[in-house]
C-alpha positions in Angstrom: 5.8 -3.0 39.9 8.9 -5.1 40.6 12.0 -3.1 41.5 14.3 -6.1 40.7 16.8 -5.1 43.4 16.7 -1.4 42.6 15.1 -0.6 46.0 18.1 -2.1 47.8 20.7 -0.2 45.8 18.7 3.0 46.2 18.6 2.4 49.9 22.3 1.7 50.1 23.2 4.9 48.1 24.7 7.8 50.0 22.3 10.8 50.4 21.6 13.5 49.6 21.8 12.5 45.9 20.7 14.3 42.7 18.6 12.9 39.9 21.6 13.0 37.6 23.7 11.0 40.1 21.1 8.3 40.4 20.7 8.1 36.7 24.5 7.8 36.3 24.8 5.0 38.9 21.5 3.1 38.6 20.1 4.2 35.3 20.5 0.9 33.5 18.5 -1.1 36.2 15.2 -2.5 34.8 11.8 -2.1 36.5 9.3 -4.8 35.6 5.9 -3.2 35.1 2.5 -4.9 34.5 2.6 -3.9 30.8 6.3 -4.0 30.0 9.5 -2.7 31.6 11.5 0.5 31.8 15.0 1.5 32.8 15.4 3.6 35.9 17.3 6.2 33.9 14.4 6.7 31.5 12.0 7.0 34.5 14.1 9.6 36.4 14.8 11.5 33.2 11.1 12.5 33.2 11.7 14.5 36.3 13.2 17.9 36.8 16.6 17.8 38.3 16.2 17.6 42.1 18.1 16.5 45.2 16.8 13.6 47.2 17.5 13.8 50.9 16.5 10.2 51.7 16.2 6.9 49.9 12.4 7.1 50.5 12.3 10.4 48.5 14.1 8.7 45.6 11.9 5.7 45.7 8.7 7.8 45.7 10.1 9.8 42.7 10.5 6.6 40.8 7.0 5.4 41.7 5.6 8.7 40.5 7.5 8.9 37.2 6.8 5.5 35.7 4.9 5.5 32.5 1.4 4.1 31.8 3.1 0.7 31.4 2.6 0.6 35.2 -1.1 1.1 35.0 -3.5 -1.8 34.4 -6.1 0.1 32.4 -5.3 3.7 31.5 -8.1 6.0 32.7 -9.9 3.3 34.6 -11.0 3.7 38.2 -13.6 1.7 40.1 -13.6 4.1 42.9 -13.8 7.7 41.6 -16.4 9.1 39.3 -15.0 10.1 35.8 -13.9 13.8 35.9 -16.0 16.2 33.8 -14.4 16.5 30.3 -12.3 13.4 30.7 -11.6 11.6 27.4 -12.2 8.3 29.2 -15.8 9.0 30.2 -18.2 6.2 29.3 -20.7 6.6 26.4 -24.1 8.0 27.5 -26.8 5.4 27.5 -30.5 6.2 27.1 -33.1 3.9 28.5 
């Protein structure tokens, strides 16, 4: 994910800051994602209203709220087994 300068303006903002304040001041900034792009305002709008005490809190909230456009392959993991009942489980193969 490329923050396209968003990280710097978030770092320079005065904290504590609310979700609404960040949307108002930086909502039009664009994040470049592997499968498209999103505006910061759309990303933060997915969260409940909260107050960020530090720039790191705001940055982590943005990382956590991006859509599946930030994911290479939805439901894919080469590290963890597929959870029971997952719609992404592989088809059973019989030998």
